[in-house]
Residue, then its C-alpha position, 0 to 999 in steps of 0.5 A: m422726095a415727099r411722101v403722099e398720104l390720102r386720108g379719108l377722100v371722098r368725091a361725088y359727082p352731081g347726078a352719079g349713082a355712087p361716089a367716084l371716091a369713098a373715103l379712100d386712105l392710101e399712102a405712097g412712101d418717099g421715092e416709092l412707085l405706086v401703082l393705082v389699078g383697077p377698071s374704068g371708073c373705079g376712081k383711080s384717075t379721080a384720086l390722081r386729079l385730087v393729088a394734082g389739085l385739078d379737082t376739089p375732094d368732097g371730104g378728107r385730105v390730100i398731104i404732101d411731105g406732111r403739109d396739108m395740100t386740099s386747099v392749095p393751088p395746083q401750081d403751088r403743089d410742087v407735083a408733075m403730071v403726065f397725061q395719056g394724051y400728051a397735051l403738047y403744044p403742036h406749034l412749039s419744038a420738042r425743046d420748046n414743049i420740054a421748057f415751057p413750065l421752066k419759061m412760065r416760071g421765069v427761069a433764065a434761058a440759060d438754066r432752061r437750055r441746060r435743063v432741058d438738055e439733061a432732061a433730053a439726055l435721060l430720054g434719049l431726045e437729043r436728035l429730036l429736040d428741033r422736031r414738033p410733035g407731029e413730026l414724032s412717033g407716039g412714043e417720042r411724044q410720051r418722052v417729050a411729055m415726060g421730059r417736061a415733067i422732069v425739068r420741073k424737078p418736082r417732089v412727086f410724079l403723077f402719071d395718068e394712063p400714060l401709055s394707053n394710046l401707044d401700041a403693045a410692043l411700044r408699051a412694053e418698052l416704055r413701061v420698062e424705061i419709065a420704071a426704071l427712070v423713076r427709080r433713077l431720079g427717086v421721085t415719089s410716083l403715082y401711076v394709074t393704069h387699067d393694065q394689070i401687066e403694067a401694074m405687076t411689072m412697074g410698081d413697088r406696090i399696087a393698090v387695086m381699086r373698085g367702085g371708088r374703094l381700096q380693095q387691096v394695097g401691097a407688093p405685086r407678088s403678095i397681091y397675086e399670091d395672097p388676093a384679098n377677094t375674088f375681084v382682086a384674084g381675078f383682076l391680076g393674072s393672065p391668063p386670068i384665074n380659074w374658078i370652080d364652084l363647089a357643090l355639097r354632096d353627101g358631105r363631099l365638095e364637088g366641082a369640075g367633075a372632081v372631089w375637092p379637100a375640104p379646106a381645114g378650119v372651114g370643112a365641107r360646107a355650101g358656098l365655097r368657090a376655089g380659085v386656081r392659077p392656070e400655072h397650077v393646072r398641070t398635066s402630071g404630079g399629084g393633087v386633085p385629078i380632073d378629066a377634062t376635053v381640050v376645047a382650044n390651044e393658044p401657042l405663044g411660043a415660050e408657052t401655050h395656053v390650054l382651054l379645057d372643059a371639065a364637066g361643064t366648067r372651063l379651065r385654063a392651063k399653061v404648058p411649056g413651048f408647043d408641047a400641048p395636047e390637041r384639040g378634042a383630046v381627053v386628058r387628066v390634069f391635077v391640082p395641087e392641093a396647096a395651090v388652091l385659094w379658097f373664097d366665100g361664094a357668097t361674099g367673095e372674101r377670101l378664106r384664110v385657111t390652108s388645104g387639108 
């Protein structure tokens, strides 16, 4: 195992209007699965390439297990990378693809076979080892790519959006397998994805990035329940968080056709924005009452997502099963005051207050 530290990493590509990475500071502890998540172009894959040694930073350091690796060649960093596009040799069997890095390092044939067999057993590939990549499904090819990383027994695993080319059902299956496998092996891992569901379900911690900068890092639950700003709050969550821009009229905060309690310590003032998760928009109980019209229903089986129009503000709610009001119905929903997340409407920063 190894600790990975990124200290002040900067990467600016010629001709780009802004740096791909701007003074990134981030750590992954021994055996931790740290997920880097954010939209395309936020710098997460750039950070991974710098850890792998496939690119050179313009500033800062990459430290692995206490050793500065910034100028160390990729082959001497003891890291293994799994790519989005598998990067398999089409003319080689699955066995030979998995064994390739060992062969390049001069590992004896008997030892190569043993380590390939061990990796294949972990990944359920035993019956597929004699097939070439063209004879394998997308999920099987990604397992072969993982096997090639595992046989090296590296100190650090790097995953660069490994599931992006797969269909939704297979992605859901493989993300569980990858997370379980990484934890079973106990290898420090950095996993890059733009999919917030992968981030929430896989990571010990999540690092949310935007525009080359770290927005927030923490456990999935803490980031979901306690986002640092509107970007983090809006990026994580499905359906996404509801936004209610509040107007100050006669000393009262109004939005979505309702009057809202002023947050304690801030009071009623202009420029406040309320964030409400869909699961907190309820059809019964106490809280801020909102009258709304049902615009659409999205039945998903276990729950239905309801799209509402509240005085021109679009809201999403969740109801169990298929028990949702019909399209066009006028309903009253409630938002518990304790569930409201308050933000500065101008800066997007979270206001660390409680409702009152």
